[in-house]
VEXDREN-2710 file (C-alpha; in Angstrom, 1 decimal):
% VEXDREN-2710
k/r/px/py/pz
1/UNK/10.7/29.0/-10.9
2/UNK/7.6/30.7/-10.4
3/UNK/5.2/30.6/-13.3
4/UNK/1.8/33.3/-14.2
5/UNK/-1.6/30.8/-14.2
6/UNK/-4.6/32.1/-16.4
7/UNK/-6.4/34.1/-13.4
8/UNK/-3.6/37.1/-14.1
9/UNK/-5.1/40.3/-14.0
10/UNK/-2.5/42.1/-15.7
11/UNK/-2.3/44.1/-12.5
12/UNK/1.5/44.7/-12.6
13/UNK/2.4/44.7/-8.9
14/UNK/4.2/41.6/-9.5
15/UNK/6.0/43.7/-11.6
16/UNK/6.6/46.9/-8.9
17/UNK/8.7/44.2/-6.5
18/UNK/10.4/41.6/-9.0
19/UNK/14.1/41.9/-7.9
20/UNK/15.3/41.2/-11.5
21/UNK/12.8/42.5/-14.0
22/UNK/12.2/39.2/-15.8
23/UNK/8.4/39.5/-15.5
24/UNK/6.9/40.9/-18.8
25/UNK/5.5/42.7/-20.4
26/UNK/5.8/45.2/-18.1
27/UNK/3.2/48.4/-18.2
28/UNK/5.8/49.8/-20.5
29/UNK/6.7/47.8/-23.2
30/UNK/4.1/46.5/-26.6
31/UNK/1.4/44.2/-25.6
32/UNK/1.0/45.2/-21.6
33/UNK/-2.6/45.3/-21.2
34/UNK/-3.9/43.3/-24.4
35/UNK/-1.6/40.5/-23.3
36/UNK/-4.0/38.0/-21.9
37/UNK/-1.8/37.1/-19.2
38/UNK/1.8/38.6/-17.9
39/UNK/4.8/36.0/-18.1
40/UNK/7.7/35.0/-15.8
41/UNK/11.2/34.7/-18.1
42/UNK/12.2/30.6/-16.9
43/UNK/15.6/31.7/-17.8
44/UNK/16.1/34.5/-14.9
45/UNK/14.1/34.3/-12.8
46/UNK/16.1/34.1/-9.5
47/UNK/13.2/32.0/-7.3
48/UNK/12.4/34.6/-4.6
49/UNK/9.0/34.5/-5.0
50/UNK/8.7/38.2/-4.6
51/UNK/5.9/38.3/-7.2
52/UNK/3.6/35.3/-5.2
53/UNK/3.3/37.0/-2.3
54/UNK/2.6/40.6/-4.3
55/UNK/0.0/38.7/-6.5
56/UNK/-3.5/40.5/-5.8
57/UNK/-5.6/37.2/-7.4
58/UNK/-3.3/34.6/-6.0
59/UNK/-2.4/34.0/-10.0
60/UNK/1.4/33.0/-9.6
61/UNK/3.0/29.4/-7.9
62/UNK/6.5/27.6/-7.8
63/UNK/6.3/25.1/-11.3
64/UNK/6.5/22.0/-8.9
65/UNK/3.4/23.3/-6.9
66/UNK/1.2/23.3/-10.0
67/UNK/-1.2/21.1/-10.3
68/UNK/-2.0/18.6/-13.6
69/UNK/-5.0/21.8/-14.8
70/UNK/-2.2/24.5/-14.7
71/UNK/1.4/22.2/-15.8
72/UNK/0.6/24.1/-19.4
73/UNK/2.0/27.0/-18.3
74/UNK/5.1/26.1/-17.7
75/UNK/5.6/26.2/-21.3
76/UNK/2.6/29.3/-21.8
77/UNK/5.0/31.2/-19.5
78/UNK/8.5/29.8/-21.4
79/UNK/7.3/30.5/-24.8
80/UNK/6.5/34.4/-24.4
81/UNK/10.2/34.8/-24.6
82/UNK/10.9/32.7/-27.2
83/UNK/8.5/34.7/-29.6
84/UNK/9.4/38.0/-28.3
85/UNK/13.2/38.3/-28.2
86/UNK/13.0/41.6/-28.2
87/UNK/12.0/41.0/-24.8
88/UNK/14.7/41.4/-22.4
89/UNK/14.5/40.6/-18.7
90/UNK/17.2/42.1/-16.1
91/UNK/18.2/45.8/-15.9
92/UNK/20.1/47.8/-17.7
93/UNK/23.4/49.9/-16.5
94/UNK/22.9/52.7/-14.3
95/UNK/24.4/55.1/-17.0
96/UNK/22.7/54.2/-20.3
97/UNK/21.7/56.6/-21.9
98/UNK/20.0/54.7/-24.4
99/UNK/18.2/52.7/-21.9
100/UNK/17.8/53.6/-18.3
101/UNK/16.8/51.7/-16.1
102/UNK/15.9/54.3/-13.5
103/UNK/13.0/57.3/-14.2
104/UNK/12.4/60.2/-12.0
105/UNK/8.1/61.4/-12.3
106/UNK/7.6/64.7/-12.3
107/UNK/6.0/65.9/-8.6
108/UNK/3.8/68.4/-9.4
109/UNK/3.6/71.0/-6.6
110/UNK/-0.8/71.1/-5.4
111/UNK/-2.4/73.9/-3.6
112/UNK/-3.9/72.5/-0.4
113/UNK/-7.1/70.9/0.6
114/UNK/-8.1/69.4/-2.6
115/UNK/-11.7/67.8/-2.1
116/UNK/-12.5/65.1/-4.7
117/UNK/-15.1/62.5/-5.7
118/UNK/-15.0/59.0/-7.3
119/UNK/-18.0/57.9/-9.0
120/UNK/-18.1/53.8/-9.4
121/UNK/-15.3/50.9/-7.5
122/UNK/-14.8/48.5/-10.6
123/UNK/-10.4/48.5/-11.1
124/UNK/-10.7/51.6/-12.5
125/UNK/-12.4/52.9/-10.0
126/UNK/-9.6/51.4/-7.8
127/UNK/-6.9/52.0/-9.5
128/UNK/-7.9/55.6/-9.7
129/UNK/-8.0/56.0/-5.9
130/UNK/-4.9/54.5/-5.0
131/UNK/-2.9/57.0/-7.5
132/UNK/-4.8/59.9/-5.7
133/UNK/-4.0/58.7/-2.1
134/UNK/-0.1/57.8/-2.9
135/UNK/0.3/61.0/-4.9
136/UNK/-2.0/63.5/-3.0
137/UNK/-3.0/64.4/0.7
138/UNK/-6.5/65.4/-1.4
139/UNK/-10.0/64.2/0.7
140/UNK/-11.6/61.4/-1.2
141/UNK/-15.2/60.4/-1.6
142/UNK/-16.0/57.5/-3.8
143/UNK/-19.8/57.2/-4.8
144/UNK/-21.3/54.2/-6.3
145/UNK/-24.6/52.7/-7.2
146/UNK/-25.4/49.5/-5.7
147/UNK/-24.7/49.0/-2.0
148/UNK/-21.8/47.0/-2.7
149/UNK/-18.5/47.8/-4.4
150/UNK/-16.8/46.8/-6.7
151/UNK/-18.2/47.7/-10.2
152/UNK/-18.0/44.5/-13.3
153/UNK/-15.3/42.5/-10.8
154/UNK/-18.3/41.8/-8.5
155/UNK/-21.1/41.5/-11.3
156/UNK/-19.0/40.6/-14.4
157/UNK/-16.3/38.2/-13.7
158/UNK/-17.9/34.7/-13.7
159/UNK/-18.2/32.6/-10.4
160/UNK/-16.3/30.1/-11.1
161/UNK/-12.6/32.5/-12.2
162/UNK/-12.8/33.6/-8.0
163/UNK/-9.3/34.3/-8.5
164/UNK/-9.9/37.1/-10.4
165/UNK/-12.1/38.7/-8.2
166/UNK/-9.3/39.0/-5.4
167/UNK/-8.3/42.0/-6.9
168/UNK/-10.6/43.1/-4.9
169/UNK/-9.0/42.9/-1.7
170/UNK/-6.3/45.9/-2.2
171/UNK/-9.4/48.2/-2.9
172/UNK/-10.8/47.6/0.3
173/UNK/-7.7/48.5/2.2
174/UNK/-7.7/51.4/0.8
175/UNK/-11.4/52.3/1.3
176/UNK/-10.2/52.5/4.9
177/UNK/-8.3/55.6/4.5
178/UNK/-8.7/58.3/6.9
179/UNK/-8.6/60.2/3.6
180/UNK/-12.0/58.0/2.6
181/UNK/-15.5/58.4/2.5
182/UNK/-17.5/55.8/1.1
183/UNK/-21.5/56.3/-0.1
184/UNK/-23.5/53.3/-1.3
185/UNK/-26.5/53.0/-2.4
186/UNK/-25.7/56.7/-4.4
187/UNK/-26.6/56.9/-7.4
188/UNK/-25.7/59.9/-10.5
189/UNK/-28.3/61.2/-12.4
190/UNK/-31.5/63.8/-12.9
191/UNK/-33.5/61.8/-10.3
192/UNK/-36.0/62.8/-6.8
193/UNK/-33.6/60.6/-5.0
194/UNK/-30.1/61.0/-7.0
195/UNK/-27.5/63.5/-6.9
196/UNK/-26.2/64.8/-10.3
197/UNK/-23.7/66.2/-12.2
198/UNK/-23.8/69.3/-11.4
199/UNK/-24.0/69.1/-7.7
200/UNK/-20.9/67.3/-7.5
201/UNK/-18.7/70.2/-9.7
202/UNK/-20.2/72.4/-7.0
203/UNK/-19.4/70.8/-3.1
204/UNK/-16.4/69.3/-5.0
205/UNK/-12.3/70.5/-7.0
206/UNK/-12.8/67.6/-9.5
207/UNK/-14.9/64.5/-10.6
208/UNK/-13.9/61.3/-11.9
209/UNK/-16.2/58.9/-13.7
210/UNK/-15.5/55.6/-13.8
211/UNK/-18.3/54.1/-14.2
212/UNK/-17.8/51.3/-16.7
213/UNK/-19.6/49.7/-20.1
214/UNK/-22.3/47.4/-18.6
215/UNK/-25.0/48.3/-21.5
216/UNK/-25.1/45.5/-24.9
217/UNK/-24.9/46.7/-28.2
218/UNK/-28.1/45.5/-30.2
219/UNK/-27.9/43.0/-33.2
220/UNK/-30.7/45.0/-35.2
221/UNK/-32.5/42.0/-37.1
222/UNK/-35.9/41.1/-36.8
223/UNK/-37.3/38.8/-33.8
224/UNK/-34.2/39.9/-31.6
225/UNK/-37.3/41.8/-29.0
226/UNK/-38.6/37.6/-28.2
227/UNK/-38.8/36.1/-25.0
228/UNK/-35.8/34.6/-25.0
229/UNK/-33.4/36.3/-26.6
230/UNK/-31.3/38.5/-23.9
231/UNK/-28.0/40.2/-23.5
232/UNK/-25.2/38.8/-21.8
233/UNK/-24.7/41.3/-19.9
234/UNK/-29.0/40.8/-18.7
235/UNK/-28.0/37.0/-18.4
236/UNK/-23.9/37.3/-16.2
237/UNK/-26.3/40.2/-14.3
238/UNK/-28.9/37.6/-13.4
239/UNK/-25.8/35.1/-12.4
240/UNK/-23.9/37.4/-10.9
241/UNK/-26.6/37.7/-8.4
242/UNK/-26.9/41.6/-9.4
243/UNK/-30.1/43.7/-7.9
244/UNK/-32.6/44.5/-9.5
245/UNK/-32.1/41.2/-12.4
246/UNK/-34.7/38.5/-11.3
247/UNK/-35.8/37.5/-14.4
248/UNK/-33.7/34.3/-15.7
249/UNK/-33.6/33.5/-19.1
250/UNK/-37.0/31.7/-20.1
251/UNK/-35.2/27.9/-21.0
252/UNK/-38.2/25.7/-21.8
253/UNK/-37.9/22.1/-19.1
254/UNK/-37.8/19.4/-22.0
255/UNK/-41.1/17.7/-21.3
256/UNK/-44.0/16.9/-23.2
257/UNK/-45.8/19.7/-22.1
258/UNK/-42.8/21.7/-22.6
259/UNK/-40.5/20.5/-25.4
260/UNK/-37.0/22.3/-26.1
261/UNK/-34.2/22.2/-28.5
262/UNK/-31.8/21.6/-25.5
263/UNK/-29.4/24.0/-27.4
264/UNK/-28.7/28.0/-26.8
265/UNK/-27.2/30.0/-29.2
266/UNK/-24.4/33.2/-28.3
267/UNK/-23.0/36.0/-30.9
268/UNK/-20.2/36.6/-30.4
269/UNK/-16.6/35.0/-29.1
270/UNK/-15.4/37.5/-26.4
271/UNK/-14.0/36.2/-23.4
272/UNK/-17.6/37.3/-22.0
273/UNK/-19.2/34.8/-24.7
274/UNK/-17.4/31.4/-23.6
275/UNK/-17.7/33.0/-20.3
276/UNK/-21.8/32.4/-20.7
277/UNK/-20.9/29.1/-23.2
278/UNK/-18.8/27.8/-19.8
279/UNK/-21.9/28.7/-17.1
280/UNK/-24.4/27.0/-19.3
281/UNK/-23.1/23.6/-19.1
282/UNK/-20.7/23.7/-16.5
283/UNK/-22.3/20.5/-14.4
284/UNK/-24.2/21.9/-11.4
285/UNK/-22.3/20.9/-8.7
286/UNK/-19.2/22.4/-10.3
287/UNK/-21.4/26.2/-10.4
288/UNK/-22.7/25.0/-6.4
289/UNK/-18.9/25.8/-5.3
290/UNK/-19.2/29.7/-6.2
291/UNK/-20.3/32.3/-5.2
292/UNK/-23.3/31.9/-8.4
293/UNK/-26.7/33.6/-7.6
294/UNK/-29.1/30.7/-5.6
295/UNK/-31.7/32.3/-8.5
296/UNK/-29.4/30.7/-11.3
297/UNK/-28.1/28.1/-9.4
298/UNK/-31.6/26.5/-9.2
299/UNK/-32.4/26.8/-12.8
300/UNK/-28.8/25.7/-14.6
301/UNK/-28.9/22.5/-11.7
302/UNK/-31.8/21.4/-14.3
303/UNK/-29.7/21.2/-17.2
304/UNK/-31.8/21.9/-19.7
305/UNK/-29.0/23.2/-22.2
306/UNK/-27.2/20.5/-23.5
307/UNK/-25.1/22.1/-26.3
308/UNK/-23.9/25.7/-27.2
309/UNK/-23.2/27.2/-30.2
310/UNK/-20.9/30.1/-30.6
311/UNK/-21.1/32.3/-33.8
312/UNK/-17.9/33.9/-35.1
313/UNK/-18.4/36.7/-37.6
314/UNK/-14.9/36.4/-39.0
315/UNK/-12.1/33.4/-38.9
316/UNK/-10.8/31.4/-35.6
317/UNK/-7.2/33.3/-35.7
318/UNK/-10.0/36.4/-35.1
319/UNK/-11.9/35.6/-32.6
320/UNK/-11.7/38.1/-29.8
321/UNK/-11.6/35.5/-26.7
322/UNK/-7.9/35.3/-25.2
323/UNK/-5.9/32.2/-25.2
324/UNK/-6.8/31.7/-21.3
325/UNK/-10.2/31.4/-21.7
326/UNK/-10.4/28.9/-24.4
327/UNK/-8.0/26.6/-22.9
328/UNK/-10.4/27.0/-19.8
329/UNK/-13.2/25.2/-21.4
330/UNK/-11.2/22.0/-22.4
331/UNK/-11.2/21.4/-18.2
332/UNK/-15.0/21.5/-18.1
333/UNK/-15.5/17.9/-17.0
334/UNK/-18.1/16.2/-19.7
335/UNK/-18.3/18.6/-22.0
336/UNK/-17.1/18.2/-25.3
337/UNK/-15.8/21.8/-27.2
338/UNK/-16.4/21.6/-31.1
339/UNK/-14.5/24.5/-33.7
340/UNK/-15.9/24.5/-37.7
341/UNK/-13.7/27.1/-39.2
342/UNK/-13.6/26.0/-42.8
343/UNK/-17.3/24.7/-43.8
344/UNK/-15.8/23.8/-47.3
345/UNK/-14.0/21.0/-45.5
346/UNK/-18.4/18.9/-45.4
347/UNK/-19.4/20.6/-42.2
348/UNK/-22.7/19.3/-41.0
349/UNK/-24.5/22.3/-40.4
350/UNK/-28.0/19.9/-41.3
351/UNK/-27.5/18.4/-37.3
352/UNK/-28.4/22.0/-36.4
353/UNK/-31.6/22.2/-37.7
354/UNK/-32.9/19.6/-34.7
355/UNK/-33.2/19.6/-31.3
356/UNK/-29.6/19.0/-29.9
357/UNK/-28.7/15.6/-28.5
358/UNK/-29.5/14.7/-24.9
359/UNK/-26.8/12.5/-24.1
360/UNK/-24.0/14.9/-25.2
361/UNK/-22.8/18.4/-23.3
362/UNK/-21.1/20.5/-26.6
363/UNK/-19.5/24.0/-26.8
364/UNK/-19.5/24.1/-30.9
365/UNK/-17.5/27.3/-32.4
366/UNK/-18.8/28.1/-35.6
367/UNK/-17.1/30.3/-38.0
368/UNK/-17.4/32.7/-40.1
369/UNK/-21.6/32.9/-39.7
370/UNK/-23.7/35.7/-38.4
371/UNK/-27.3/36.0/-37.3
372/UNK/-30.0/36.8/-40.1
373/UNK/-32.9/37.2/-37.7
374/UNK/-34.5/35.2/-35.0
375/UNK/-38.2/33.1/-35.4
376/UNK/-40.8/32.2/-33.2
377/UNK/-44.4/32.1/-32.4
378/UNK/-44.4/33.2/-28.8
379/UNK/-40.3/33.2/-28.1
380/UNK/-37.0/31.8/-29.3
381/UNK/-37.6/29.0/-31.9
382/UNK/-34.7/29.1/-34.1
383/UNK/-32.0/31.3/-35.6
384/UNK/-31.3/32.1/-38.9
385/UNK/-27.6/32.5/-39.8
386/UNK/-25.2/32.7/-43.0
387/UNK/-22.6/30.6/-42.9
388/UNK/-20.1/31.3/-45.2
389/UNK/-21.9/32.1/-48.5
390/UNK/-25.1/29.9/-47.6
391/UNK/-28.0/30.5/-45.3
392/UNK/-29.4/27.9/-42.4
393/UNK/-31.5/27.2/-39.3
394/UNK/-30.1/26.5/-35.8
395/UNK/-33.1/25.4/-33.6
396/UNK/-32.6/27.1/-29.8
397/UNK/-34.5/28.2/-27.0
398/UNK/-32.1/31.1/-26.5
399/UNK/-30.3/33.7/-28.0
400/UNK/-27.6/35.4/-26.1
401/UNK/-26.1/38.5/-27.7
402/UNK/-22.9/39.5/-27.0
403/UNK/-21.0/41.7/-29.5
404/UNK/-19.8/44.5/-27.5
405/UNK/-20.7/46.9/-24.5
406/UNK/-21.4/50.7/-24.1
407/UNK/-21.7/53.2/-21.6
408/UNK/-25.0/53.8/-20.0
409/UNK/-25.3/58.1/-20.2
410/UNK/-26.0/60.0/-17.3
411/UNK/-28.0/62.8/-18.0
412/UNK/-26.0/66.5/-17.5
413/UNK/-22.9/65.0/-18.7
414/UNK/-22.1/64.5/-22.8
415/UNK/-22.1/61.0/-24.3
416/UNK/-20.7/60.0/-27.5
417/UNK/-24.2/57.9/-28.6
418/UNK/-21.5/56.6/-31.7
419/UNK/-18.9/55.2/-29.3
420/UNK/-21.6/54.5/-26.8
421/UNK/-18.4/56.8/-24.3
422/UNK/-19.3/60.3/-22.3
423/UNK/-17.4/62.7/-25.0
424/UNK/-13.9/63.2/-23.5
425/UNK/-10.3/64.6/-24.9
426/UNK/-8.1/62.2/-22.8
427/UNK/-10.0/61.8/-20.5
428/UNK/-10.8/65.6/-19.5
429/UNK/-15.0/65.7/-20.2
430/UNK/-15.7/68.0/-22.5
431/UNK/-19.0/69.8/-23.1
432/UNK/-22.0/70.3/-26.2
433/UNK/-19.6/72.2/-27.7
434/UNK/-16.4/70.7/-27.4
435/UNK/-14.9/72.7/-24.3
436/UNK/-13.0/70.9/-22.0
437/UNK/-15.3/70.9/-18.7
438/UNK/-12.6/72.0/-15.3
439/UNK/-12.2/69.5/-13.0
440/UNK/-14.2/66.5/-14.8
441/UNK/-12.5/63.8/-15.7
442/UNK/-13.8/60.2/-17.6
443/UNK/-11.6/56.6/-16.9
444/UNK/-11.8/53.3/-17.6
445/UNK/-14.3/51.7/-20.2
446/UNK/-16.7/54.5/-20.3
447/UNK/-13.8/57.3/-21.3
448/UNK/-12.3/54.4/-23.9
449/UNK/-14.7/52.2/-24.9
450/UNK/-14.6/48.1/-23.5
451/UNK/-10.8/47.2/-24.7
452/UNK/-8.9/45.4/-22.4
453/UNK/-8.9/44.1/-18.7
454/UNK/-7.9/45.0/-15.7
455/UNK/-4.2/46.0/-16.3
456/UNK/-5.5/47.8/-19.3
457/UNK/-7.9/49.7/-16.9
458/UNK/-4.9/50.3/-14.0
459/UNK/-2.6/52.5/-16.8
460/UNK/-6.1/54.5/-18.2
461/UNK/-6.5/55.5/-15.1
462/UNK/-3.6/56.0/-13.2
463/UNK/-2.4/58.5/-16.5
464/UNK/-6.0/60.6/-16.1
465/UNK/-5.0/60.9/-12.4
466/UNK/-1.8/62.3/-13.8
467/UNK/-3.6/65.0/-16.5
468/UNK/-5.4/65.7/-13.3
469/UNK/-2.5/66.6/-11.4
470/UNK/-0.9/68.6/-13.7
471/UNK/-4.4/70.5/-14.0
472/UNK/-4.1/70.8/-10.1
473/UNK/-0.9/72.0/-9.9
474/UNK/-1.3/74.6/-12.8
475/UNK/-4.0/76.1/-11.9
476/UNK/-6.7/74.6/-14.5
477/UNK/-9.6/73.5/-11.4
478/UNK/-12.4/75.3/-10.4
479/UNK/-12.2/75.3/-6.6
480/UNK/-15.3/74.4/-4.8
481/UNK/-15.9/77.2/-2.4
482/UNK/-19.1/74.7/-0.4
483/UNK/-18.5/73.6/3.4
484/UNK/-16.5/69.9/3.5
485/UNK/-19.4/68.9/4.8
486/UNK/-21.8/70.0/3.2
487/UNK/-21.7/67.3/0.0
488/UNK/-22.5/64.6/3.1
489/UNK/-25.7/66.9/4.3
490/UNK/-26.9/67.3/1.1
491/UNK/-27.4/63.5/0.1
492/UNK/-28.7/62.3/3.9
493/UNK/-30.9/64.8/2.6
494/UNK/-31.4/63.7/-1.1
495/UNK/-31.2/59.3/-0.7
496/UNK/-33.2/57.7/2.3
497/UNK/-30.5/54.7/2.9
498/UNK/-26.7/55.9/2.6
499/UNK/-24.8/52.9/3.1
500/UNK/-20.7/54.0/4.3
501/UNK/-17.7/51.4/4.9
502/UNK/-19.0/49.5/8.2
503/UNK/-22.9/48.9/6.6
504/UNK/-20.9/47.5/2.9
505/UNK/-18.6/45.2/5.7
506/UNK/-21.3/43.9/7.3
507/UNK/-23.2/43.4/3.8
508/UNK/-19.6/41.4/3.2
509/UNK/-19.4/39.4/6.1
510/UNK/-23.2/38.5/6.0
511/UNK/-22.7/37.1/2.6
512/UNK/-19.6/35.0/3.8
513/UNK/-21.2/33.6/6.7
514/UNK/-24.3/32.6/4.5
515/UNK/-22.0/30.9/2.3
516/UNK/-19.7/29.1/5.0
517/UNK/-23.3/27.3/6.0
518/UNK/-23.5/26.0/2.3
519/UNK/-19.3/25.5/1.8
520/UNK/-19.1/27.9/-0.6
521/UNK/-17.2/31.5/-0.8
522/UNK/-20.3/33.8/-0.3
523/UNK/-24.0/33.5/-1.1
524/UNK/-25.2/37.3/-2.2
525/UNK/-28.3/39.1/-1.7
526/UNK/-29.9/39.8/-4.7
527/UNK/-32.1/42.4/-3.5
528/UNK/-31.3/46.6/-2.5
529/UNK/-34.0/46.1/0.0
530/UNK/-32.4/42.5/1.7
531/UNK/-28.7/44.1/1.6
532/UNK/-29.4/47.4/3.4
533/UNK/-31.0/45.4/5.6
534/UNK/-27.7/43.3/6.4
535/UNK/-25.6/47.1/6.8
536/UNK/-27.8/47.6/9.9
537/UNK/-30.3/49.9/8.8
538/UNK/-33.9/49.1/10.1
539/UNK/-37.1/49.2/7.6
540/UNK/-39.3/51.8/9.9
END
């Protein structure tokens, strides 16, 4: 019997190869895209191992090969089928019209010579590229503003979750396709060294924007701009080595000259909030085996944060984290997890007024709580919190907001500021009047907002590409009249250092080589200039 574990990305590659349909929920079933992991039916599994071979993140193992920490997933997989009796494994009989197991996709006839641009190399972009290559003969130009691909898989997935990053291996195979041209270190916007959306539309028959949601929403409370108050977006970018995010949190050293509270407060209880809490209190020797940025490892090794308090606006049952991420907290060596969900039961909130106990390392969930004000003279010293019907103060050195994300507007594209997404109708971009822009598409979080993981983004990307196929087949695209090489010439004239596939691979090899010297997966470059140098560009 095989078992799916925590690092599952819900890619559903395993579903496609299972000969007995015993992995659920499938992309056609309720819960796909919102379930934290997929589940193998222990009663139906025939132990063939096809799912493990297909898994892009190495999340599937034989039950008897699981380590102590992962044995809990044997019960988690089985419990899914106990609590969802309507989910059935196996295939429906052929010819059963009520529940046919065979569907035949409509394959439209497409015009020849299609040229497509794809902006963004995160999961949504990767799955869109896969669908384009599988379903069309189009030539695809892939663009990313950073020299390295990966989007939020590289920049947002926690360093101690390396399995999830394995999905990038499959995308790298796509980048090698002869129909694909990679152009990284190329930004889209209206700057003097950028390419505008209008220029993309002029040179391609269709343009897909898979740019994610990397901007953090604000709390809107007094003191939010004090030093020591930051967003989870910036903090994650700092410890994940994203170029341009060099400044770390101003953590106090806990000395006579620099007294510290030893506590951080994270506003929010989503998976990213848990990632931040876990990274802040994890033992440095554990972090030192990951690809965390050196700049973060050096600061976090001092272990000046002894306690992290996560504020949840509602009760624990309404928390946004997945069960798998919550369970991972209990596996951090030497760290206690405490949950305060019933303040009427006499919870001692006064202890948060004073510095954290330096002899204990804890993650505390404080539910029914909302922040009201951040205070301090020259930097954060405390945060006023309303818990239940009462107000109290929490002494802290750091406040991290993790309450949702929004896309960053791109000049030239209509933006829905209220929702934080690009204005669209089912993935088709619209202009200021609401009219659909022929050949303009948006997908992933930039299309629908920051909800759902890798599996949901795969579905979103596939559906948006299918809409493009329909538009192409019915003549709703505006075909470009530019020569095929015109866009490449424009980019190289506009952008000083354009990096292609070979340069990307050179950066990857250099980072892995640096990591090998330290016993780590990789040591990331954190400056664009260093990446450009590693790619083979010589400074003049």
